[in-house]
C-alpha positions as CSV (number, residue, x, y, z in Angstrom):
1,M,13.1,-67.0,1.7
2,L,14.0,-66.4,5.3
3,L,15.7,-63.6,6.5
4,I,17.3,-62.6,9.7
5,G,14.5,-65.7,11.3
6,V,11.7,-63.8,9.4
7,D,9.6,-65.7,6.5
8,S,9.0,-62.1,3.8
9,G,6.0,-64.1,2.1
10,N,4.4,-64.4,6.0
11,F,5.4,-60.5,6.5
12,W,4.5,-59.3,3.8
13,S,1.0,-61.2,3.8
14,I,0.2,-59.7,7.8
15,M,1.1,-56.0,6.5
16,Q,-1.2,-55.9,3.9
17,S,-3.5,-57.2,6.2
18,R,-3.2,-54.4,8.9
19,V,-3.2,-51.6,5.8
20,D,-6.4,-50.1,6.0
21,V,-6.2,-47.9,2.7
22,W,-8.9,-45.6,3.2
23,R,-8.3,-44.8,6.5
24,D,-4.7,-44.0,5.1
25,V,-5.2,-41.7,2.8
26,G,-7.4,-40.0,4.6
27,N,-5.8,-39.3,7.1
28,G,-2.3,-38.1,4.7
29,I,-5.1,-35.7,3.2
30,V,-6.2,-34.6,6.8
31,K,-2.5,-34.0,7.6
32,S,-1.6,-32.3,4.7
33,F,-4.6,-29.6,4.5
34,V,-3.9,-28.8,8.1
35,F,0.1,-28.4,7.2
36,G,-0.8,-26.6,4.7
37,I,-2.8,-24.1,6.6
38,I,-0.2,-23.9,9.7
39,C,2.7,-22.8,6.5
40,T,-0.3,-20.3,4.8
41,A,-0.9,-18.3,8.2
42,V,2.7,-18.0,9.4
43,A,3.8,-17.0,6.1
44,L,0.7,-14.4,5.9
45,Y,1.8,-13.4,9.9
46,Q,5.7,-12.5,8.9
47,G,5.2,-11.1,5.9
48,Y,2.6,-8.8,7.0
49,E,4.5,-7.8,10.3
50,T,8.3,-7.8,7.8
51,E,10.0,-4.2,7.7
52,A,9.6,-3.2,3.7
53,T,14.1,-3.6,3.6
54,P,16.0,-6.4,2.2
55,E,17.0,-7.3,5.3
56,G,13.5,-7.6,6.7
57,V,12.6,-9.6,4.5
58,A,15.5,-12.0,4.8
59,Y,14.6,-12.3,8.3
60,A,10.9,-12.6,7.9
61,T,11.9,-15.6,5.3
62,T,14.1,-17.6,8.0
63,R,11.6,-16.7,10.5
64,T,8.5,-18.6,8.7
65,V,10.5,-21.3,7.8
66,V,11.8,-21.7,10.9
67,I,8.4,-21.0,12.5
68,S,6.3,-23.4,9.8
69,S,8.8,-26.3,10.5
70,L,8.5,-26.6,14.5
71,A,4.2,-26.2,14.1
72,V,4.3,-28.5,11.0
73,L,6.3,-30.7,14.0
74,G,4.3,-30.0,16.6
75,M,0.7,-30.6,14.9
76,D,2.1,-34.2,13.3
77,F,3.0,-35.3,17.0
78,V,-1.0,-34.2,17.8
79,L,-2.7,-35.6,14.6
80,T,-1.1,-38.7,14.6
81,A,-1.8,-38.7,18.7
82,L,-5.5,-38.3,17.9
83,M,-5.9,-40.3,14.3
84,F,-4.5,-43.5,16.2
85,S,-5.8,-43.8,19.3
86,T,-8.3,-46.2,19.9
87,A,-10.6,-44.5,22.5
């Protein structure tokens, strides 16, 4: 079937030949492990430093989510650059 000038059979055969399952799965496992450590470390630190009040817990929870999200985004950029570099 030809869709927008691209033969779908040819497209999928090229895509399948370029996928290295073991490398891609390995990269995903490494990234998941690193992201888990980052989120755990941020949550532990924020929980340790919080005030023992409902407001303090709410503030620490919000900070944990924001900091973890930004740290995971940044580390994803770094890990992707390292994992897919050709050097």
